[in-house]
C-alpha positions in Angstrom: 4.7 -16.1 4.2 5.2 -14.5 0.8 3.9 -11.0 -0.1 4.2 -8.8 -3.1 4.4 -5.1 -2.3 3.8 -2.4 -4.9 5.0 1.1 -4.1 8.2 1.6 -2.0 8.0 5.2 -1.1 8.2 6.7 2.4 5.7 4.3 3.9 5.9 1.3 1.5 9.7 1.0 1.8 9.5 0.9 5.6 6.6 -1.5 5.6 8.7 -3.9 3.4 11.5 -3.7 5.9 9.2 -4.3 9.0 7.5 -7.3 7.4 10.9 -8.8 6.5 12.1 -8.3 10.0 9.2 -10.5 11.1 10.5 -13.3 9.0 8.3 -13.0 5.9 9.4 -12.9 2.3 8.6 -9.6 0.6 9.1 -8.9 -3.1 8.7 -5.2 -3.8 8.0 -3.4 -7.0 8.5 0.4 -7.6 8.9 2.5 -10.7 12.2 3.6 -9.2 14.6 0.8 -10.1 17.0 1.7 -7.3 14.6 0.4 -4.7 12.6 -2.2 -6.7 13.3 -5.9 -6.3 11.8 -6.7 -9.8 11.5 -4.9 -13.1 7.7 -5.1 -13.6 4.4 -6.1 -12.1 4.4 -9.1 -14.3 7.7 -10.2 -12.9 6.5 -9.6 -9.3 3.5 -11.9 -9.9 5.7 -14.5 -11.4 8.0 -14.5 -8.4 5.2 -15.3 -6.0 4.3 -19.0 -5.3 0.8 -20.5 -4.7 -2.1 -18.2 -3.9 -0.6 -14.8 -4.2 -1.0 -11.8 -1.9 -0.3 -8.4 -3.4 -0.3 -5.2 -1.2 -0.7 -1.9 -3.1 0.8 1.3 -1.7 0.4 3.9 -4.4 -1.4 7.2 -4.5 -5.2 7.2 -4.5 -7.3 7.6 -7.6 -5.8 7.1 -11.0 -2.5 5.4 -10.0 -4.3 2.9 -7.8 -6.9 2.2 -10.5 -4.2 1.6 -13.0 -2.4 -0.9 -10.7 -5.7 -2.7 -10.0 -6.5 -3.0 -13.7 -3.1 -4.5 -14.4 -3.3 -6.9 -11.5 -6.8 -8.1 -12.6 -5.1 -9.4 -15.8 -2.1 -10.9 -14.1 -3.6 -12.6 -11.1 -5.6 -15.8 -10.8 -8.7 -16.9 -8.9 -7.8 -17.4 -5.2 -5.3 -14.5 -5.1 -5.8 -11.5 -2.9 -5.2 -7.8 -3.4 -4.8 -5.3 -0.5 -5.1 -1.6 -1.0 -3.1 0.0 1.8 -3.0 3.5 0.3 -5.4 6.4 1.1 -8.1 5.4 -1.4 -11.7 6.7 -0.9 -13.9 4.0 0.5 -16.3 4.2 -2.6 -13.3 3.1 -4.8 -12.8 0.1 -2.6 -16.3 -1.2 -3.4 -15.6 -0.7 -7.1 -12.2 -2.5 -6.9 -13.7 -5.4 -4.9 -16.4 -5.9 -7.5 -13.9 -5.7 -10.4 -11.5 -8.2 -8.9 -14.3 -10.4 -7.4 -15.6 -11.0 -10.9 -12.4 -12.8 -11.6 -12.3 -14.7 -8.3 -9.7 -12.4 -6.8 -10.2 -11.3 -3.2 -9.9 -7.7 -2.1 -9.1 -6.1 1.3 -8.8 -2.4 2.1 -6.4 -1.3 4.8 -6.2 2.1 6.3 -2.6 2.5 7.5 -1.4 5.1 10.0 2.1 5.5 11.3 3.8 7.7 8.8 7.6 7.7 8.7 7.7 6.4 12.3 6.0 3.1 11.4 9.1 1.1 10.9 10.1 1.7 14.5 6.8 1.9 16.2 4.5 -0.2 14.0 1.5 0.8 12.0 -2.1 1.1 13.1 -4.3 -0.9 10.8 -8.0 -0.4 10.0 -9.1 -3.2 7.7 -12.2 -3.9 5.6 -13.2 -7.0 3.7 -14.7 -10.5 3.9 -13.6 -12.5 6.9 -11.9 -15.2 4.8 -9.7 -12.7 3.0 -8.8 -10.8 6.1 -7.9 -14.0 8.1 -5.6 -15.1 5.3 -3.6 -11.8 5.8 -3.4 -12.0 9.6 0.3 -12.9 9.7 1.1 -9.7 7.7 -1.1 -7.6 9.9 0.6 -8.9 13.0 4.0 -8.1 11.5 3.0 -4.5 10.7 1.0 -3.6 13.8 2.5 -2.2 17.0 3.4 -4.7 19.8 0.6 -5.3 22.3 -3.2 -5.7 22.0 -4.0 -2.5 20.1 -3.3 -1.0 16.7 -5.4 -3.4 14.6 -9.1 -3.8 13.8 -11.2 -5.6 11.3 -13.6 -2.7 11.0 -16.2 -4.3 8.8 -17.0 -5.0 5.2 -15.1 -3.7 2.1 -14.6 0.0 2.4 -14.7 0.0 6.2 -11.0 0.2 6.6 -10.5 3.3 4.5 -13.7 4.9 5.9 -12.2 4.5 9.4 -8.9 5.9 8.3 -10.6 8.8 6.7 -12.4 9.6 10.0 -9.1 9.1 11.9 -7.5 11.7 9.6 -10.4 14.1 10.1 -9.9 13.9 13.8 -6.2 14.5 13.2 -6.9 17.7 11.3 -8.9 19.0 14.2 -6.3 18.1 16.8 -3.5 19.7 14.9 -5.6 22.8 14.4 -6.2 23.1 18.2 -2.5 22.8 18.9 -1.7 25.3 16.2 -4.2 27.9 17.5 -3.0 27.5 21.1 0.6 27.9 19.9 -0.1 31.1 18.0 -2.0 32.6 21.0 1.0 31.8 23.3 3.4 33.3 20.9 1.3 36.5 20.8 1.1 36.9 24.6 3.8 39.2 25.9 3.7 37.6 29.3 4.7 34.2 28.0 8.4 34.2 27.3 9.1 30.5 26.5 6.3 28.9 24.4 8.4 25.9 23.6 8.8 24.9 27.2 5.1 25.5 27.9 4.4 22.9 25.2 7.0 20.6 26.7 5.5 20.9 30.1 2.2 19.6 28.8 3.7 16.3 27.8 3.2 14.8 31.2 0.2 14.9 33.5 -2.1 16.9 31.3 -5.3 15.9 29.6 -4.1 17.1 26.2 -0.9 15.1 26.1 -0.6 13.0 22.9 1.9 11.9 20.3 1.0 14.9 18.2 2.0 17.1 21.2 5.3 15.2 21.4 5.9 15.9 17.7 5.1 19.6 18.1 7.8 19.8 20.8 10.2 18.0 18.3 9.4 20.6 15.7 9.9 23.5 18.1 13.2 22.0 19.2 14.3 22.1 15.6 13.0 25.6 14.9 11.8 27.3 18.1 9.5 29.9 16.5 9.0 28.0 13.2 10.6 30.9 11.4 12.0 28.7 8.7 8.5 27.5 7.6 6.0 29.2 5.4 2.5 29.1 6.9 1.0 26.9 4.2 -0.4 23.4 4.6 -1.9 21.0 2.0 -4.8 18.8 2.6 -4.4 15.2 1.3 -8.0 14.5 0.6 -9.3 12.6 3.6 -10.4 15.8 5.4 -12.6 16.8 2.4 -14.0 13.3 2.2 -14.8 13.3 5.9 -16.8 16.5 5.6 -18.6 15.2 2.6 -19.5 11.9 4.4 -20.7 14.0 7.3 -23.1 15.8 5.0 -24.3 12.6 3.5 -25.0 11.1 7.0 -26.3 14.4 8.5 -23.6 14.3 11.2 -22.4 17.7 12.5 -18.6 18.0 12.4 -17.9 21.7 13.3 -14.3 21.2 14.5 -13.2 19.0 11.7 -14.9 21.2 9.1 -13.3 24.4 10.5 -9.8 22.8 10.5 -10.2 21.9 6.8 -11.3 25.5 6.0 -8.3 26.8 8.0 -6.0 25.0 5.6 -7.7 26.7 2.7 -7.2 30.0 4.4 -3.4 29.2 4.7 -3.1 29.4 0.9 -4.1 33.1 0.9 -1.7 34.5 3.5 1.3 33.3 5.5 -0.6 31.9 8.5 1.3 31.5 11.8 -1.0 28.6 12.7 -0.2 26.8 9.5 3.4 26.9 10.4 2.6 24.5 13.2 0.3 22.4 11.0 3.1 22.1 8.4 5.6 21.3 11.0 3.4 18.5 12.5 2.7 17.0 9.1 6.4 16.9 8.3 7.1 15.3 11.7 4.7 12.4 11.5 4.4 11.8 7.8 7.5 13.4 6.2 5.2 15.6 4.2 6.9 18.4 2.3 7.1 21.9 3.8 7.7 25.3 2.2 10.5 27.4 3.5 10.4 31.1 3.9 13.3 31.6 1.6 
């Protein structure tokens, strides 16, 4: 199967490699010529045969809109566009309508897996019409983890990114809980090896998780996280989750508190945010700020 992939950054580049390993042809475009297979979007479209499939992995908002606008002029009826970035679900509805007016299909795909996706596979939450989703099934199978889980057709257009947004909101709250527990352990005089306490939780406890494993990785690299500044960005999905909760009158006290904790980190050097920053770097390769 042929696929055009736009955006070859930390995730897009690894996705291209994983799809190729599954035996599919991937032609990638990126503004960085050192990683791009073609010189322009127009060349990318020209290189694809038959009914084209284009997967977009660029930042949400203006960059995604710009790519969608250009593809709308380059593609033909029967082609399909997938937005695999972190777009807001309301943008998906707009993009589907714009492309649908020209006979071009649209699918939104929430993608989780970060910098580990090449090795472990990517969890995929997909929204769109059944006919468009089914056409992409070989690509989804190539990207997802081995086994029965890691992929869902969540519903109509927007459902994929809405599901990924909620996933990220839960992630905020889980990371905050680990960070708060870590800070409390660090403060207790009786606990002399916090890192090994965290490591002991990796087997047999009800709080074991991949995030816990990554926390131990981070502590192995910097036992007391002294090299990190206690500052953590929020990438948007946490805010959107809280806004959606307000719109649907659903109480989200833990997720909301975790978002506000990140805002607090920008005022002082927060010990908890050292752990949040370390975890974001571990799973997603997100930038961290050093103390020097």
